[in-house]
C-alpha positions in Angstrom: 14.2 -1.8 -36.2 12.0 0.9 -34.7 11.4 -1.2 -31.7 15.1 -1.8 -31.2 15.8 1.9 -31.5 13.2 2.7 -28.9 14.6 0.2 -26.5 18.1 1.7 -27.0 16.6 5.2 -26.3 15.0 4.0 -23.1 18.3 2.5 -22.0 20.1 5.7 -22.9 17.8 7.7 -20.8 18.9 5.8 -17.7 22.6 5.7 -18.6 22.9 9.4 -19.5 21.5 10.4 -16.1 24.0 8.2 -14.3 26.8 9.8 -16.2 25.6 13.4 -15.5 25.0 12.7 -11.8 28.5 11.2 -11.4 30.2 14.2 -13.0 28.1 16.5 -10.8 29.2 14.6 -7.8 32.9 15.0 -8.8 32.4 18.7 -9.3 30.8 18.9 -5.8 33.9 17.2 -4.4 36.0 19.8 -6.3 34.2 22.7 -4.6 34.7 21.1 -1.2 38.4 20.4 -1.7 39.5 23.9 -2.5 39.8 23.4 -6.2 41.9 20.3 -6.2 40.9 16.9 -7.5 42.6 13.6 -7.4 43.8 12.2 -10.7 41.4 9.3 -10.3 38.4 11.7 -10.1 39.6 13.5 -13.3 40.0 10.2 -15.0 36.5 9.2 -13.9 35.0 12.4 -15.3 36.8 11.9 -18.6 35.6 8.3 -18.8 32.0 9.4 -18.1 32.0 12.1 -20.8 33.5 9.6 -23.2 30.9 7.0 -22.5 28.1 9.6 -22.8 29.4 10.6 -26.2 29.5 7.0 -27.4 26.0 6.2 -26.1 24.6 9.4 -27.7 26.2 8.3 -31.0 24.6 4.9 -30.9 21.1 6.4 -30.6 21.9 9.2 -33.1 21.4 12.1 -30.7 23.9 14.5 -32.4 23.5 17.5 -30.1 24.1 15.4 -27.0 27.0 13.7 -28.7 28.6 17.0 -29.6 28.2 18.4 -26.0 29.7 15.2 -24.5 32.6 15.4 -27.0 33.6 18.9 -25.9 33.3 17.8 -22.2 35.6 14.9 -23.0 38.1 17.3 -24.6 38.0 19.6 -21.6 38.6 16.8 -19.1 41.4 15.5 -21.3 43.1 18.9 -21.1 42.7 19.0 -17.4 44.2 15.5 -17.1 47.0 15.8 -19.6 47.7 19.5 -20.2 47.4 20.8 -16.7 44.4 23.0 -17.3 43.1 24.2 -13.9 39.6 23.1 -13.1 38.6 26.2 -11.1 35.2 27.4 -9.8 34.4 29.3 -13.1 35.2 26.3 -15.3 33.1 24.1 -13.0 30.2 26.5 -13.6 30.6 26.1 -17.4 30.6 22.3 -17.0 27.4 22.5 -14.9 25.8 24.5 -17.7 26.8 21.9 -20.3 25.3 19.1 -18.1 22.1 21.1 -17.6 21.8 21.7 -21.3 22.3 18.0 -22.0 19.7 17.0 -19.4 17.2 19.6 -20.7 17.6 18.4 -24.3 17.0 14.7 -23.5 14.0 15.6 -21.2 12.4 17.7 -24.0 12.8 14.7 -26.4 11.2 12.2 -24.1 8.3 14.6 -23.4 7.7 15.5 -27.1 8.5 19.2 -26.4 10.4 21.5 -28.8 14.1 20.7 -28.6 16.1 23.4 -26.9 19.0 25.2 -28.6 22.4 24.0 -27.3 24.4 26.8 -28.9 25.0 28.8 -25.7 26.4 25.9 -23.9 28.7 25.0 -26.7 29.9 28.5 -27.1 30.7 28.7 -23.3 32.8 25.5 -23.3 34.5 26.5 -26.5 35.5 29.8 -25.0 36.7 28.0 -21.9 38.9 25.8 -24.1 40.3 29.0 -25.7 39.4 27.8 -29.2 39.3 30.4 -31.9 36.9 28.6 -34.1 33.6 27.5 -32.7 32.3 24.2 -33.9 29.0 24.6 -35.8 25.9 23.6 -34.0 24.5 20.5 -35.7 20.9 20.8 -36.7 18.9 18.7 -34.3 16.7 16.1 -35.8 13.0 16.6 -35.6 10.9 14.8 -33.1 9.5 12.8 -36.0 12.9 11.3 -36.8 13.4 10.3 -33.1 10.2 9.1 -31.7 9.3 10.0 -28.1 10.1 7.2 -25.6 6.5 7.1 -24.2 5.0 6.0 -27.5 6.6 2.5 -27.7 3.8 -0.1 -28.2 1.5 1.9 -25.9 -1.9 3.5 -26.1 -2.6 6.7 -24.3 -5.4 6.1 -21.8 -7.2 8.8 -19.8 -6.6 8.2 -16.0 -10.4 8.7 -15.5 -11.0 5.7 -17.7 -8.7 3.5 -15.6 -10.5 4.8 -12.5 -13.9 3.9 -14.0 -12.5 0.4 -14.7 -11.4 0.1 -11.1 -14.8 1.2 -9.9 -16.3 -1.5 -12.1 -14.0 -4.1 -10.4 -15.2 -2.8 -7.1 -18.8 -3.5 -8.1 -17.7 -6.9 -9.2 -16.2 -7.4 -5.7 -19.6 -6.5 -4.2 -21.3 -9.0 -6.6 -18.8 -11.7 -5.5 -19.8 -11.0 -1.9 -23.4 -11.4 -2.8 -22.6 -14.7 -4.5 -20.8 -15.8 -1.3 -24.0 -15.1 0.7 -25.9 -17.0 -2.0 -23.4 -19.9 -1.6 -24.1 -20.1 2.1 -27.9 -20.3 1.3 -27.2 -23.1 -1.2 -25.1 -24.9 1.3 -27.9 -24.8 3.8 -30.4 -26.0 1.3 -28.1 -28.8 0.3 -27.7 -29.8 3.9 -31.4 -29.7 4.5 -32.2 -31.8 1.4 -29.4 -34.3 2.4 -31.0 -34.5 5.9 -34.4 -35.2 4.3 -32.8 -37.9 2.2 -31.1 -39.5 5.2 -34.3 -39.3 7.2 -36.2 -40.9 4.4 -33.7 -43.8 4.3 -34.2 -44.4 8.0 -38.0 -44.4 7.6 -37.8 -46.7 4.6 -35.6 -49.2 6.4 -37.8 -49.2 9.5 -41.0 -49.4 7.4 -40.1 -51.9 4.8 -42.8 -54.4 5.7 -45.7 -51.9 5.8 -44.6 -50.3 2.5 -44.6 -53.8 0.9 -48.2 -54.3 2.0 -49.1 -50.9 0.5 -48.1 -52.2 -2.9 -50.2 -55.4 -2.5 -53.4 -53.8 -1.3 -55.4 -52.1 -4.0 -56.6 -49.3 -1.7 -53.1 -48.4 -0.6 -51.2 -49.0 -3.8 -51.6 -45.4 -4.8 -50.0 -44.3 -1.5 -47.1 -46.7 -2.1 -46.5 -45.2 -5.6 -46.6 -41.7 -4.1 -44.0 -42.6 -1.5 -41.8 -44.1 -4.3 -42.3 -40.8 -6.2 -41.2 -38.8 -3.1 -38.2 -41.1 -2.7 -37.2 -40.5 -6.3 -37.7 -36.8 -6.1 -35.6 -36.5 -2.9 -32.8 -38.4 -4.5 -33.0 -36.1 -7.5 -33.0 -33.0 -5.3 -29.9 -34.3 -3.5 -28.0 -34.6 -6.8 -29.4 -31.4 -8.3 -28.6 -29.2 -5.3 -25.1 -30.7 -5.2 -24.6 -30.0 -8.9 -25.9 -26.4 -8.6 -23.7 -25.8 -5.5 -20.6 -27.1 -7.3 -21.3 -25.1 -10.4 -21.9 -22.0 -8.3 -18.6 -22.5 -6.6 -16.8 -22.7 -9.9 -18.5 -19.6 -11.2 -17.7 -17.7 -8.1 -14.1 -18.8 -8.2 -13.8 -17.8 -11.9 -15.4 -14.4 -11.1 -12.9 -13.8 -8.3 -10.0 -14.7 -10.6 -11.3 -12.3 -13.2 -11.6 -9.5 -10.7 -8.1 -10.1 -9.4 -6.7 -10.1 -12.9 -8.4 -6.9 -13.9 -7.3 -5.1 -10.7 -3.8 -6.2 -11.2 -3.7 -5.1 -14.8 -5.1 -1.7 -14.0 -2.7 -1.2 -11.2 0.2 -2.2 -13.5 -1.0 0.3 -16.1 -1.0 3.1 -13.6 2.4 2.1 -12.1 5.3 4.2 -13.3 8.8 5.0 -12.0 9.0 8.1 -9.9 11.6 9.4 -12.3 9.0 9.9 -15.0 7.1 12.4 -12.9 9.9 14.1 -10.9 12.7 14.3 -13.5 12.3 18.1 -13.6 13.3 18.6 -10.0 17.0 18.8 -10.7 16.5 21.7 -13.0 14.1 23.5 -10.7 16.5 23.3 -7.7 19.5 24.5 -9.9 17.4 27.4 -11.2 16.3 28.4 -7.7 19.8 28.3 -6.4 21.2 30.3 -9.3 18.5 32.9 -9.0 19.3 33.4 -5.3 23.1 33.2 -5.8 23.3 30.2 -3.6 25.4 27.1 -4.1 23.3 23.9 -3.7 24.0 20.3 -4.2 20.8 18.4 -4.9 20.9 14.6 -4.6 18.1 12.2 -5.3 17.8 8.5 -4.5 15.0 6.1 -5.2 13.9 7.6 -8.6 13.6 4.0 -9.8 10.8 3.3 -7.3 7.5 2.2 -9.0 4.3 3.8 -7.7 0.8 4.7 -8.8 1.1 7.7 -11.2 -1.8 9.4 -9.5 0.0 9.2 -6.1 3.2 10.6 -7.7 1.2 13.4 -9.4 -0.6 14.2 -6.2 2.7 14.6 -4.4 4.4 16.6 -7.1 3.3 20.1 -6.0 3.9 19.4 -2.3 7.4 18.1 -3.0 8.1 21.1 -5.2 6.9 23.3 -2.4 9.2 21.5 0.1 12.2 21.8 -2.2 11.6 25.5 -2.8 11.3 26.0 0.9 14.6 24.1 1.5 16.5 26.2 -1.1 14.8 29.6 -0.4 14.4 29.5 3.4 16.6 26.7 4.6 19.9 26.9 2.7 21.9 30.0 3.8 24.0 32.2 1.3 27.5 30.9 0.8 29.2 33.6 2.8 26.9 33.0 5.8 27.5 29.3 5.7 31.3 29.9 5.5 31.1 32.3 8.5 29.2 29.6 10.4 31.8 27.0 9.8 29.8 25.2 7.1 30.6 24.2 3.6 29.7 27.0 1.2 27.7 24.5 -0.8 24.3 23.6 0.8 22.9 20.2 0.5 19.3 19.3 -0.4 18.2 15.7 -0.8 15.1 13.8 -1.8 14.9 10.1 -0.9 12.2 7.7 -1.9 11.7 4.1 -0.8 8.9 1.5 -1.2 8.2 -0.3 2.1 5.5 -2.9 1.8 2.5 -1.2 0.3 3.7 2.3 1.4 5.8 4.9 -0.3 8.2 6.8 2.0 9.7 10.2 1.0 12.1 12.4 2.8 13.1 16.0 1.9 16.1 17.0 3.8 18.5 20.0 3.9 21.5 21.1 6.0 20.3 24.7 6.3 19.0 26.8 9.1 16.6 24.2 10.4 13.3 24.7 12.3 13.6 26.6 15.6 11.1 24.6 17.6 11.4 26.9 20.6 10.0 29.7 18.4 7.3 27.4 17.1 6.2 26.7 20.6 6.3 30.5 21.5 4.1 31.4 18.5 1.7 28.5 19.3 1.3 29.8 22.9 1.0 33.4 21.7 -1.8 32.4 19.3 -3.6 30.4 22.0 -3.1 27.0 20.3 -1.2 25.7 23.4 -0.7 26.6 27.0 2.8 27.1 28.4 2.6 23.7 30.1 1.3 21.9 27.0 4.1 23.5 24.9 6.7 22.3 27.3 5.3 18.8 27.4 5.3 18.3 23.6 8.0 16.3 22.0 10.0 17.8 19.0 8.0 15.6 16.7 4.7 16.9 18.1 5.9 20.6 18.0 6.9 20.1 14.4 3.4 19.1 13.4 2.1 22.5 14.4 3.6 24.2 11.3 1.2 22.1 9.2 -1.8 23.7 10.7 -3.8 25.8 8.3 -3.4 29.5 9.1 -0.4 28.9 11.3 1.8 30.8 8.9 0.9 34.4 9.5 3.4 37.0 8.4 4.7 37.3 11.9 5.4 33.6 12.1 7.1 33.6 8.7 9.5 36.3 10.0 10.2 34.4 13.2 10.8 31.1 11.3 12.6 32.5 8.3 9.7 31.4 6.2 9.5 27.8 7.5 5.9 26.6 7.7 4.5 29.0 5.1 2.0 27.0 3.0 2.9 23.7 4.7 -0.8 23.2 5.5 -1.2 22.6 1.7 1.4 19.8 1.9 -0.4 18.3 4.9 -3.8 18.4 3.1 -2.4 16.8 0.0 -0.8 14.0 1.9 -3.9 13.5 4.1 -6.1 13.1 1.0 -3.9 10.2 0.0 -4.5 8.6 3.4 -1.0 9.4 4.3 1.0 11.1 7.1 3.6 13.9 7.2 5.9 15.2 9.9 8.7 17.7 10.2 11.7 17.4 12.5 15.3 18.6 12.9 17.7 16.7 10.6 20.8 15.0 12.0 23.0 17.4 10.2 21.4 20.4 11.8 18.9 21.2 9.0 15.4 20.1 8.5 13.8 16.8 7.5 10.3 16.4 6.3 9.0 12.8 6.2 6.0 11.7 4.1 4.3 8.3 4.0 1.6 7.5 1.5 0.1 4.4 -0.1 2.0 3.1 -3.2 -1.3 3.0 -5.0 -4.7 4.6 -4.5 -6.5 2.2 -6.8 -7.7 0.1 -3.9 -7.2 0.0 -0.2 -7.0 -2.9 2.2 -9.8 -2.3 4.6 -10.9 -3.9 7.9 -14.7 -4.0 8.2 -16.0 -3.7 11.8 -19.5 -3.2 13.4 -20.5 -0.6 15.9 -24.0 0.3 17.1 -25.5 -1.8 14.3 -23.6 -0.1 11.5 -20.6 -1.2 9.5 -17.4 0.9 9.3 -14.1 0.4 7.6 -10.6 1.3 8.7 -7.6 1.3 6.3 -5.1 -1.4 7.3 -2.1 0.9 7.0 -3.5 2.8 10.0 -3.9 -0.4 12.1 -1.1 -1.5 14.4 -2.8 -4.6 15.9 -6.1 -6.3 16.6 -6.9 -7.7 20.0 -9.6 -9.7 21.7 -9.3 -8.2 25.2 -10.4 -10.1 28.3 -12.4 -7.8 30.4 -10.6 -9.0 33.5 -7.3 -7.8 31.9 -8.6 -4.3 31.4 -6.5 -1.8 33.4 -7.0 1.9 34.3 -4.4 4.7 34.5 -5.5 8.0 36.1 -9.0 6.8 35.9 -9.0 6.0 32.2 -9.1 2.4 30.7 -6.0 1.2 28.9 -4.7 -1.9 27.1 -1.2 -3.1 27.0 0.6 -2.9 23.7 4.3 -3.7 23.2 4.9 -3.1 26.9 3.2 0.3 27.0 -0.3 1.4 28.1 -2.5 2.6 25.3 -5.6 4.6 26.1 -8.9 2.9 25.3 -12.2 4.3 24.1 -15.2 2.8 22.3 -15.6 3.6 18.6 -19.2 4.6 19.5 -17.8 7.5 21.7 -15.2 8.5 19.1 -17.9 8.8 16.4 -20.4 10.3 18.8 -22.9 7.5 18.1 -23.7 6.8 21.7 -23.6 9.2 24.6 -24.2 6.7 27.4 -21.5 4.3 28.7 -20.7 1.1 26.9 -21.5 -2.1 28.8 -18.9 -4.8 28.1 -20.4 -8.3 28.5 -19.3 -11.7 27.6 -15.8 -11.4 29.0 -14.1 -10.5 25.7 -14.4 -7.5 23.4 -12.6 -6.7 20.1 -10.1 -3.8 20.1 -8.2 -2.1 17.3 -4.9 -0.3 18.0 -4.9 2.6 15.6 -1.8 4.6 14.8 -1.1 8.0 13.3 2.4 9.3 13.2 3.9 8.3 16.5 0.7 8.1 18.4 -1.4 5.0 19.2 -4.9 4.7 20.6 -7.0 1.6 21.3 -10.6 1.6 19.9 -13.2 -1.0 21.0 -15.7 -2.1 18.5 -18.7 -4.4 18.6 -17.1 -7.0 16.2 -14.7 -7.7 13.4 -16.4 -8.6 10.1 -13.9 -9.1 7.4 -10.9 -7.7 5.6 -10.7 -7.0 1.8 -9.5 -4.8 -0.9 -12.0 -2.0 -1.9 -12.2 1.2 -3.9 -12.9 4.1 -1.6 -15.6 6.3 -3.2 -16.1 10.0 -2.9 -19.4 10.5 -0.9 -20.3 13.5 -3.0 -20.1 15.9 -0.1 -17.2 18.1 1.1 -15.5 16.4 4.0 -13.5 18.4 6.5 -9.7 18.2 6.4 -8.5 15.9 9.2 -12.1 14.6 9.7 -13.0 11.2 10.9 -14.6 10.0 7.5 -12.5 9.6 4.4 -15.1 8.2 2.0 -17.3 5.1 1.5 -17.3 1.6 0.1 -20.1 -0.6 -1.1 -21.1 -3.6 1.0 -22.7 -6.9 -0.2 -26.2 -5.7 0.4 -25.7 -2.5 -1.7 -25.4 -0.2 1.3 -22.5 2.2 1.9 -20.0 1.6 4.7 -18.1 4.7 5.9 -14.3 4.6 5.7 -12.7 6.1 8.7 -9.6 8.2 8.6 -7.0 6.9 11.1 -5.6 10.4 11.6 -9.0 11.8 12.4 -9.7 9.0 14.8 -6.5 9.7 16.8 -7.2 13.4 16.8 -10.8 13.0 17.9 -9.6 10.6 20.6 -7.2 13.2 21.9 -9.8 15.9 21.9 -12.2 13.8 24.0 -13.0 14.9 27.5 -11.2 11.9 29.0 -14.3 10.5 30.7 -14.3 6.7 30.8 -17.1 5.2 28.8 -16.7 1.5 29.8 -18.7 -0.4 32.3 -17.3 -4.0 32.5 -19.7 -6.8 33.5 -17.5 -9.8 34.4 -20.2 -12.4 34.5 -19.1 -13.5 31.1 -21.1 -15.5 28.6 -18.8 -18.2 27.4 -18.3 -17.8 23.7 -18.0 -21.1 21.8 -14.6 -21.5 20.1 -14.6 -23.2 16.7 -12.4 -26.3 16.3 -10.4 -26.8 13.2 -8.5 -29.9 12.1 -5.3 -29.3 10.1 -4.2 -32.2 8.0 -0.8 -32.0 6.4 2.3 -34.3 6.4 4.7 -31.3 6.6 5.4 -30.3 10.1 6.4 -26.8 8.9 3.1 -26.3 7.2 1.1 -27.7 10.2 3.0 -25.4 12.6 2.4 -22.3 10.4 -1.3 -22.9 9.9 -1.8 -23.8 13.5 0.0 -20.6 14.7 -2.1 -18.5 12.3 -5.4 -20.1 13.4 -4.7 -20.1 17.1 -3.7 -16.4 16.9 -7.2 -15.7 15.6 -9.0 -17.5 18.4 -9.6 -20.9 16.9 -9.0 -24.3 18.7 -6.7 -26.4 16.4 -5.9 -30.1 16.2 -3.5 -31.7 13.7 -3.2 -34.9 11.7 -0.4 -36.1 9.5 -2.5 -37.8 6.8 -6.1 -38.7 5.7 -6.4 -41.9 7.8 -5.4 -40.2 11.0 -7.8 -37.3 10.2 -10.7 -39.7 9.8 -10.0 -41.3 13.1 -9.9 -37.9 14.8 -13.1 -36.7 13.0 -15.0 -39.8 14.2 -13.7 -39.4 17.7 -14.0 -35.6 18.3 -16.5 -32.9 17.2 -14.9 -30.7 14.5 -16.2 -27.6 12.8 -13.8 -27.4 9.8 -11.1 -29.4 8.1 -8.1 -27.9 6.3 -6.3 -30.5 4.3 -3.3 -30.9 2.0 -3.6 -33.1 -1.1 -0.3 -34.9 -1.4 0.0 -37.1 1.8 0.9 -40.7 2.5 -1.6 -43.5 3.1 -4.6 -41.3 2.2 -4.3 -38.1 0.2 -6.5 -35.1 0.5 -8.9 -35.9 -2.4 -9.6 -39.3 -0.9 -10.1 -37.7 2.5 -12.7 -35.3 1.1 -14.5 -38.1 -0.6 -14.6 -40.2 2.6 -15.9 -37.2 4.6 -18.7 -36.4 2.2 -19.8 -40.1 1.9 -20.0 -40.5 5.6 -23.5 -39.3 6.8 -22.0 -38.4 10.2 -19.3 -36.3 8.7 -20.8 -34.9 5.5 -21.8 -31.6 7.1 -18.2 -30.7 8.1 -16.8 -28.2 5.6 -13.4 -28.8 4.0 -10.8 -26.3 2.7 -8.0 -27.7 0.5 -4.6 -25.9 0.8 -2.3 -27.5 -1.7 0.7 -26.9 -4.0 -1.3 -28.5 -6.9 -2.4 -25.5 -8.8 -3.7 -26.7 -12.2 -7.3 -25.7 -12.9 -8.4 -29.3 -13.3 -7.0 -30.2 -9.9 -8.8 -27.4 -8.3 -12.0 -28.4 -10.1 -11.6 -32.0 -8.9 -11.3 -30.9 -5.3 -14.4 -28.7 -5.5 -16.3 -31.5 -7.3 -15.5 -33.9 -4.5 -17.2 -31.5 -2.1 -14.4 -29.2 -0.8 -15.8 -25.8 0.1 -12.7 -23.9 -1.0 -9.3 -24.5 -2.7 -6.3 -22.4 -1.9 -3.0 -22.7 -3.7 0.1 -22.8 -1.5 2.4 -21.1 -4.0 0.5 -17.8 -3.5 -0.6 -18.6 0.0 -2.0 -15.6 1.8 -3.0 -16.1 5.4 -5.7 -13.5 5.0 -7.3 -15.5 2.1 -7.4 -18.6 4.4 -8.9 -16.6 7.3 -11.5 -15.0 4.9 -12.5 -18.4 3.6 -12.9 -19.8 7.2 -15.0 -16.8 8.3 -17.3 -17.2 5.3 -17.8 -20.9 5.9 -18.1 -20.8 9.7 
């Protein structure tokens, strides 16, 4: 029964907020319609109050039930007795709604329950009742258990972080095991080659070996050769067994790592509402203290995100909302004189897009005077007149986030806009996020924030430069290129690459990181390029090579890193070293602050790079087309076959570096194909990856036991997983 009661309480929390928000919305319409409401709106308010009363009764929340009952009575009199719902009565209703919301919030947070007497007295007075209903004694928090304690255990966030760091070390160990797997593969191939060579020698030397056994002086040599033959055959079987066992262990370790990471992420994921539910009251109190009328609307409170991300953004969002109410929204009389509604609007919108959380704080107040921002920037020497005129509104808006930009003079000029916004910028940047400010469509101000949904792990691209390994978060990467040196162009003396029909400036990562002062010599005809984005800006960065892409936990380096710097932290690599994680924002800013001197010398006598050939075997034309498109986009040469028999014909006719095969195919299925490949001495060295919808553990183990180098399940097909497996094998 306790479990049922807690589930009902959790449902009530969502339902009561919907009722309150709808009644508030109706009251806002009242204020905007000169004190008149349609009968349908009054009926809706009455119905909401009635539903709230019934829901509160079900979960035995008597104070909320009593408040809702008096609201229901009030709306009944407005509907049936002609009571005028004026501005003063609207204020009383708002107070009752606030009192209801505060009481439920205190219950859910295990705080002392507030007294609702004042709200009840106010509504009773408004109803002109002589006798005031007694305030029911609220039940103690013991009788109504807090919502957060249902079948849960309180875990310190640091404990979850330590667990995540452990999974990161597990990832590093998996990478080491992959390197060991490659060594085992090479040993297995060498032993198999010795075995094949011994077979050729034995067949060619059958007669001499027979004489060894018949001559007493050579009999011992013959027995030794038989011993060698036996040992070679044993080594072939042993290395194969060890290799297959190692593959199974590595696969199990990877599965365990993924499960732990997923569970920890899930444990830290909460709805935004659980962290930001106090924003309504904060905005109402601010507006009341400043005698302003503000309608505050929120959307996306149901969005699920990492609690640490939400907590890190709580103070910045509170600051933005305070700025919107205090410095953005004008007093009612000023708004009326300017032809605006006397009620100002402030909104907070949240949305999950992929692995990013987008937040927008918007108001319809004074707005940011970008002309004044530009003048102040010029006056303080941050920009020249020409630079200020050349900047877009978005770029001018970013100036207010600079630390120290908000001097008292600037605050006066901008009516307080920008004061302390550097704190917002720093908090978002620590989350590997972006923030910008710009005029809103309704004439006010819009502040946009974009951060990761989770900071437990990041998807990172590993690259090499000057003999070192660096990482770039994937959210800051627009695209990866392999640029032909002959296609390199120059604009105003600077190298550029073409991206979405536009020229993007190009510089080497070595120059951006100041690792090399001399010019970069590009040889081989092709060089890897990353298009990095920050806000609305894109830059192209050339690296020495792409290594891999994987999830990793970014570690604090133990030193104070500058805000807006190029380095965001570090991650462990397979050899136990630390690879620096680069900050996309810092890369773009460093790029823009460079002297503009070209650092590329292109040598067009290209060394032809050998392209690996992959055979895709699948009877589904859709699957073949998908896999072929993915592989060709990453520089591989691809051939296709519709079943195992056709695949064998192609393998025996053309050199192939890797086979990707389905299992369920006509004529010869994938398991039979793997067995045939591994039994054929001329094909046995060709690695095979199975990509199949068969996902049972025994099916995966069967594929690996037959000699497949990897087994990927189609149901959770991730092209990056396939590409990672190919890179590890080839």
